[in-house]
C-alpha positions in Angstrom: 20.5 3.9 0.7 22.6 5.6 -1.6 24.2 3.6 -4.4 28.0 3.8 -2.5 26.4 2.0 0.7 24.7 -0.4 -1.1 28.5 -1.7 -2.8 29.9 -1.2 0.6 27.3 -3.6 1.9 27.5 -5.7 -0.7 31.7 -6.1 0.0 31.1 -7.0 3.6 28.6 -9.5 2.2 31.1 -11.3 0.1 33.7 -11.7 2.9 31.3 -13.0 5.7 30.0 -15.8 3.5 32.9 -16.2 1.4 34.8 -17.4 4.3 31.8 -19.7 5.1 31.4 -20.9 1.3 35.2 -22.2 1.8 34.1 -24.1 4.7 30.0 -25.5 3.9 29.2 -26.0 0.1 26.1 -25.0 0.4 26.8 -21.3 0.8 27.2 -19.0 -2.5 28.0 -15.4 -3.4 26.5 -14.0 -6.4 26.9 -10.7 -8.0 25.4 -9.2 -11.1 24.8 -6.7 -13.3 21.3 -6.3 -15.7 21.0 -4.0 -18.5 17.7 -3.1 -20.2 14.6 -0.9 -20.8 11.9 0.2 -18.5 8.3 1.1 -19.2 6.2 3.3 -17.3 2.7 1.6 -17.3 0.3 3.7 -15.7 -1.5 5.5 -18.6 -1.4 9.4 -19.1 -3.8 11.9 -17.6 -6.4 12.9 -19.6 -6.4 16.5 -18.0 -3.3 16.9 -20.1 -3.1 19.0 -23.1 -0.6 19.9 -26.0 2.7 19.9 -25.3 2.6 18.4 -21.8 1.0 15.6 -22.7 3.4 15.3 -25.9 6.5 15.3 -23.4 5.5 13.0 -20.7 4.6 10.2 -22.8 8.5 10.7 -23.9 9.0 10.1 -20.6 7.7 6.6 -20.8 10.3 4.9 -22.2 13.9 5.0 -20.6 17.3 3.1 -19.9 17.5 0.6 -16.4 20.7 -0.2 -14.7 20.5 -2.5 -12.1 22.9 -4.6 -9.6 22.4 -6.9 -7.3 24.9 -9.2 -4.7 23.8 -11.6 -2.3 24.1 -15.4 -1.2 22.3 -18.5 -1.9 21.9 -21.4 0.7 20.7 -24.3 -1.7 17.9 -22.9 -3.8 17.1 -19.7 -1.6 19.0 -16.5 -1.7 18.7 -13.4 0.1 20.3 -10.3 -1.5 20.4 -6.6 -1.8 19.3 -5.0 -5.5 19.6 -1.6 -6.7 17.8 -0.6 -9.7 17.8 3.3 -11.7 15.6 4.0 -14.3 16.3 7.1 -16.6 14.8 8.9 -19.6 14.7 12.4 -21.2 12.8 14.3 -22.9 12.6 17.5 -25.0 9.3 19.0 -26.9 9.7 22.2 -28.8 6.0 23.4 -29.3 4.3 26.2 -31.3 0.6 28.1 -30.3 0.2 26.2 -27.2 -1.0 28.1 -23.6 1.6 26.6 -21.4 0.8 28.8 -18.2 -2.7 30.1 -18.2 -2.0 33.3 -19.7 -4.8 33.6 -22.4 -1.4 33.7 -24.3 -0.7 31.1 -27.6 3.4 31.4 -27.4 6.3 28.6 -28.6 8.5 27.4 -26.5 10.4 24.4 -25.3 9.6 21.7 -22.4 12.0 19.7 -21.3 12.6 17.3 -18.7 14.8 14.7 -16.8 13.6 11.9 -14.7 15.5 9.4 -12.6 14.3 6.6 -10.0 16.6 4.9 -8.0 15.3 2.2 -6.1 17.2 0.2 -3.4 16.6 -2.5 -1.1 16.5 -6.2 0.1 15.3 -9.3 -2.3 14.1 -12.7 -1.8 14.8 -15.4 -4.2 14.5 -19.1 -5.4 15.8 -21.0 -7.9 15.1 -24.2 -9.2 17.0 -25.7 -12.4 15.2 -26.4 -15.8 15.9 -28.3 -19.0 19.3 -28.6 -17.6 21.5 -28.9 -14.5 23.3 -25.2 -16.2 19.8 -23.1 -16.8 17.7 -22.1 -14.0 14.6 -20.0 -13.7 15.0 -17.6 -10.2 12.1 -15.9 -8.7 12.4 -12.7 -6.7 10.6 -10.4 -4.5 12.0 -7.1 -2.8 11.4 -4.0 -0.1 13.0 -0.9 -0.1 12.8 2.4 -0.7 12.8 4.2 -4.1 13.8 8.1 -4.7 12.2 10.2 -7.2 13.5 13.2 -8.8 12.3 14.8 -12.2 14.3 18.2 -13.3 11.7 20.2 -15.2 13.1 23.4 -17.6 10.0 25.3 -19.2 11.7 27.7 -21.7 8.7 30.3 -23.2 9.0 32.5 -26.0 6.7 35.2 -27.3 4.6 37.8 -25.5 6.0 37.4 -22.6 9.3 35.3 -22.5 10.4 33.3 -19.6 12.5 30.5 -18.2 11.6 28.4 -15.4 13.8 25.4 -13.9 12.7 23.4 -10.8 13.0 19.9 -9.3 10.0 17.3 -7.7 11.3 14.8 -5.2 10.5 12.3 -3.4 10.9 9.1 -1.9 8.8 6.2 -1.1 8.4 2.6 0.6 7.7 0.0 -2.7 8.3 -3.6 -3.6 9.3 -5.3 -6.8 8.8 -8.9 -7.7 10.3 -10.8 -11.2 11.8 -13.1 -12.3 15.0 -14.4 -14.4 16.1 -17.1 -16.4 19.6 -17.9 -16.4 22.5 -20.1 -18.5 25.9 -21.0 -17.2 28.6 -20.4 -19.4 31.5 -21.0 -17.3 31.9 -22.5 -14.0 31.6 -19.1 -11.8 29.6 -16.9 -14.8 26.1 -16.7 -16.4 24.3 -15.0 -18.7 20.5 -14.4 -18.8 17.0 -12.4 -19.0 14.7 -11.0 -16.2 11.6 -8.8 -16.5 10.0 -7.3 -12.7 7.6 -4.8 -12.2 8.0 -2.1 -9.2 5.1 -0.1 -8.2 5.6 3.5 -7.7 3.0 5.6 -7.1 3.9 8.9 -5.5 1.0 11.5 -4.0 3.8 13.9 -1.7 6.0 15.1 -4.3 7.6 18.3 -3.5 9.3 21.4 -4.9 12.1 22.7 -2.5 11.8 26.6 -3.4 7.4 25.8 -2.9 7.2 23.2 0.1 3.3 24.3 0.6 2.5 22.6 -2.4 2.6 19.1 -2.8 2.5 17.2 -6.6 1.6 13.2 -7.4 3.0 11.2 -10.6 2.4 7.1 -11.0 5.7 6.1 -12.3 4.8 2.2 -12.0 7.4 0.5 -14.4 8.5 -2.8 -16.1 11.9 -3.5 -16.6 12.9 -6.1 -19.2 17.0 -6.6 -19.8 19.6 -8.9 -20.0 21.8 -9.9 -17.2 25.1 -11.1 -16.5 25.7 -13.1 -13.4 28.9 -14.2 -11.3 28.7 -16.9 -8.6 31.3 -17.9 -6.5 
């Protein structure tokens, strides 16, 4: 599901449950935005050497943008969640054989990694300390799209410049917890942390569909959240 479709569904939910909430106050509609830092938790393969290992390490930390929309019935909630991770890396190297031709050359590696999870989530919130503060637990199920743009710029005896993109998708889960404090009647701020598995075994390059690649991009996300509830 694309982000545009996610927003459309969220708007439809708001109209449907907005009418219900005006008649029955046990329902409330919410929307939130979360910005933070993501960290890939899987260890880097010991088979990688210089400079590939340096490049992969630069992709292990990136930014998180997360959007949510849904409805609560008392303490239980049902929503739509979209969590996107982005990381870039560039490594200039010297005297390395990156293409296995037995020549040690110089060059530049560049990668742009994007992960996009969209799914449904179940939530359960409980008040803590005061009526203005709550802890919310969440679990989600959806589809995560994977895309990495790779650029190999080789300079030396046999210079070359290769560019390709690996893509894939998988069904995965999300589990997290957030703590919120109500600033105004409809506005609250909070902190959230979540884990999202992502062990891909069938990534493909469109120019070479017979080959498959693997990558474990399981990530931990931590960020600041703004939530509106009506």
